[in-house]
C-alpha positions in Angstrom: 21.9 226.7 55.8 20.7 230.5 55.1 17.6 231.1 54.1 16.7 230.8 50.5 14.4 232.1 48.0 13.5 229.4 45.6 11.5 231.0 42.9 9.7 228.0 40.2 8.4 228.5 37.0 5.3 226.5 36.6 4.6 224.7 32.9 7.3 222.4 32.1 8.8 222.8 35.8 6.4 222.6 38.7 3.9 220.7 36.6 4.1 217.6 34.8 3.1 217.3 31.0 -0.6 217.0 32.1 -0.2 220.2 33.9 -0.6 218.8 37.7 1.6 219.0 40.8 2.4 215.4 42.0 1.9 214.7 45.4 6.1 214.7 46.1 6.2 217.9 44.8 3.4 219.5 47.3 5.4 217.5 50.2 8.6 219.0 49.0 7.6 222.4 49.0 5.6 222.3 52.2 8.9 220.9 53.7 10.6 223.1 52.6 8.5 226.4 53.7 8.5 224.8 57.1 12.3 224.6 57.2 12.1 228.3 57.0 12.8 229.1 53.1 10.5 231.4 50.8 9.0 229.4 47.6 7.5 231.8 45.2 5.8 230.8 41.9 7.2 232.9 39.3 5.5 232.3 35.7 3.9 233.5 32.5 0.8 232.4 33.3 -2.0 234.6 34.0 -3.3 235.0 38.1 -6.5 232.9 37.1 -4.6 229.9 36.0 -2.2 229.8 38.8 -4.0 230.6 41.8 -5.2 226.9 42.1 -1.5 225.9 41.8 -0.7 228.5 44.6 -3.5 226.6 47.0 -2.1 223.2 46.0 1.1 224.2 47.2 -0.2 225.6 50.5 1.9 228.9 49.5 1.4 232.6 51.8 4.5 234.2 49.8 4.2 236.1 46.7 3.6 234.7 43.5 4.6 236.7 40.1 2.2 236.4 37.1 2.5 237.6 33.3 6.6 236.7 33.6 6.9 239.8 36.3 4.3 242.5 35.0 2.0 241.3 38.7 3.8 240.9 41.9 1.3 240.1 44.7 0.3 237.7 47.7 -3.2 236.0 46.7 -5.7 235.9 48.9 -5.0 239.4 50.8 -3.6 242.8 50.6 0.0 243.5 50.7 1.3 246.9 50.8 4.4 245.2 48.3 2.1 244.5 45.2 3.0 245.9 42.4 2.1 245.8 38.6 2.9 247.1 35.4 0.1 247.7 32.7 0.1 248.6 29.0 -2.0 251.4 27.6 -5.3 250.2 26.8 -5.1 252.5 23.6 -2.3 250.0 22.4 -4.9 247.1 22.5 -8.0 249.0 20.9 -5.3 249.7 18.2 -5.1 246.6 17.7 -8.8 245.5 18.0 -9.1 248.4 15.1 -6.6 246.7 13.1 -7.4 243.1 13.5 -8.4 242.2 9.9 -5.2 244.1 8.8 -3.0 242.4 10.6 -4.7 239.0 10.9 -5.3 238.5 14.0 -7.4 236.0 14.7 -8.0 236.6 18.6 -7.4 239.5 21.1 -7.3 238.8 24.6 -6.4 241.5 27.4 -5.7 240.7 30.9 -5.3 241.9 34.4 -5.2 240.5 37.9 -8.8 240.1 38.1 -10.1 240.3 34.4 -10.2 238.6 31.4 -11.4 240.5 27.9 -11.2 238.7 24.2 -12.6 239.7 20.8 -14.1 236.0 20.7 -13.4 232.3 21.7 -9.6 231.0 20.9 -9.0 227.9 19.0 -10.2 224.4 21.0 -6.4 223.9 21.5 -5.3 226.8 23.4 -6.6 225.5 26.5 -5.0 228.3 28.6 -8.1 230.5 27.5 -11.9 230.3 29.0 -14.0 228.4 27.0 -17.0 230.3 27.0 -17.0 234.2 27.2 -20.1 236.5 29.0 -21.2 239.6 27.5 -19.1 241.6 29.7 -16.2 240.0 28.5 -16.3 240.7 25.4 -13.4 243.3 24.1 -14.6 246.4 23.4 -13.9 250.1 23.9 -16.5 249.9 27.1 -15.4 246.9 28.3 -11.6 247.6 28.4 -11.6 250.5 31.4 -8.4 249.5 32.8 -5.1 249.4 31.1 -4.4 245.7 31.1 -1.3 243.6 32.4 -0.8 241.7 29.3 -2.5 241.4 26.0 -2.0 238.1 24.0 -2.5 238.3 20.1 -3.1 235.3 18.6 -1.9 235.5 14.8 -2.5 233.6 11.4 0.5 231.3 11.0 3.3 232.8 9.3 2.4 236.6 10.2 3.9 236.3 14.0 7.1 238.9 12.6 5.1 241.1 10.7 2.5 241.8 13.9 5.4 242.1 16.2 7.4 244.5 14.0 4.3 246.5 13.5 3.8 246.9 17.2 7.3 247.6 17.8 7.3 249.9 15.2 4.6 252.0 16.4 4.5 251.6 20.7 8.2 250.2 21.1 9.4 252.2 23.7 6.6 251.5 25.7 6.0 247.7 24.9 8.3 244.4 24.6 6.7 241.6 22.7 7.3 237.9 23.5 6.3 234.4 21.2 5.2 231.8 23.0 6.5 228.2 23.0 4.7 225.3 20.8 3.0 224.9 17.6 0.6 227.9 18.3 1.1 231.7 16.6 0.9 233.4 19.9 2.5 237.2 20.9 2.3 238.9 24.2 2.5 242.5 25.0 3.5 243.4 27.9 5.2 246.7 29.7 8.7 247.4 28.4 11.6 245.8 30.1 9.1 243.2 32.1 10.8 240.3 32.7 10.8 237.3 35.8 14.6 238.1 37.3 13.5 241.7 38.1 10.5 240.4 39.8 12.8 237.9 41.3 14.8 241.0 42.5 12.1 242.4 44.1 10.9 239.7 46.2 14.4 239.2 47.3 14.6 242.9 48.5 11.0 242.4 50.4 12.8 239.4 52.6 16.2 240.6 52.5 17.8 237.7 51.1 20.9 238.5 49.5 21.5 237.0 45.8 23.7 234.3 46.1 20.7 232.8 48.3 18.1 233.0 45.3 17.8 229.4 43.6 15.6 229.8 40.5 14.0 227.2 38.8 13.3 227.1 34.7 13.0 225.1 31.6 12.0 227.8 29.2 13.1 230.9 27.2 11.4 233.5 29.4 13.3 231.6 32.0 16.6 232.8 31.1 17.0 235.9 33.0 15.7 234.6 36.0 18.4 231.7 35.8 21.2 234.0 35.0 20.3 236.4 37.8 19.7 233.8 40.7 22.9 232.2 42.8 21.8 229.0 41.7 20.1 228.8 38.4 18.7 225.6 37.8 17.4 223.9 34.8 15.0 221.1 34.7 16.3 217.9 32.5 13.6 218.6 29.9 15.0 222.4 29.6 15.7 223.4 26.0 19.6 223.5 25.0 19.9 227.4 25.6 18.8 227.2 29.3 20.9 224.5 30.2 24.0 226.3 28.9 23.0 229.3 31.4 22.4 227.4 34.6 24.8 226.7 37.1 22.8 222.9 37.4 20.4 220.7 35.9 18.3 218.1 37.8 18.9 214.7 37.3 14.7 214.0 36.3 12.7 216.0 34.1 9.3 217.5 35.2 7.1 214.2 34.9 9.2 212.3 37.2 9.5 215.2 40.0 12.9 216.6 39.0 12.0 219.9 41.1 10.9 218.4 44.0 14.1 215.6 43.7 16.4 218.3 43.8 15.4 221.1 46.1 15.1 217.4 48.7 18.4 217.0 48.3 19.9 220.5 47.9 18.2 221.7 51.3 18.8 218.5 53.3 15.0 218.0 53.7 15.2 214.4 53.2 13.5 212.1 56.5 
C-alpha cells in the first residue's frame, strides 16, 4: 500500500464525548505510524489544548491548529513551520467597542500565548479557568499579532457582530461560528481552512492528493474532506459532512469509529 497522509480532526472524531483518546485509538495510530504512514492532527483547537493529545498519540509529525492558521511540529524547530495571523489592531478595535457590540469575552491566541479581557463562562471549558495579570488582554499585553481571536457574544447577537467585523475587516479576515449551544465567533486570517494546511503537509512529504485520507465530523472539516483523496465522515458527523465524504465510519467517536476504520482500511489488524 502506498504511504498515506492521514489527517484527523480531534473533537467528535479522534476524541470521544469525554474529550479522551481511547487505548484502541492510541494503538491503531501507533501501528499506522510504524507501517510508514504519516498521521497529522488537524484541529480548530489551539496548541495549548491539543499538545497533550499529540503526545498521547506519540506523534512526531506536523500538527495543524486554529483550523489551519498554524502548522508546526511540536517540541522541535521545523523549517516548514508556518503561521497566518490577524492584525492586533483588529483585536484592540473589538476591545474598544466591546460594550457597543455586547461582547462578553474577547480572547487572542497564538502558538504559546493566550490573552483575554476576563474569564469565560464556566461552561466554556476550552479556556483557562484562571487568568494571571500578564494574560489580561490590553494594548500593553498584546505585543504580537495573534493567530486567532475568539468573541463570546451575547445570545442572538452573532450575526450583528459577524457583519460588523466583516464590514470593517472583511478583506483581511474570515469569521467562523462555533458549533454547540454557546454564542462564539472565531476570527482568523482571510482564506484560512484545514484543506490548505493538509495540502501543505502533503507537499512536505511528497504525498499525492489521492493518498490523503481525512477524518472529520463538523462544518470546519468540510473543505478537508472534499480535498482529500478519501474523505471519511464519522458516524456521528453532521448530515452535510456525510454528504461530502467518500465514506462513513461504521462506528461513532464513542465506539472507536476512527480506529476501527483505519485498522481495516490500512490492514493493520494482527
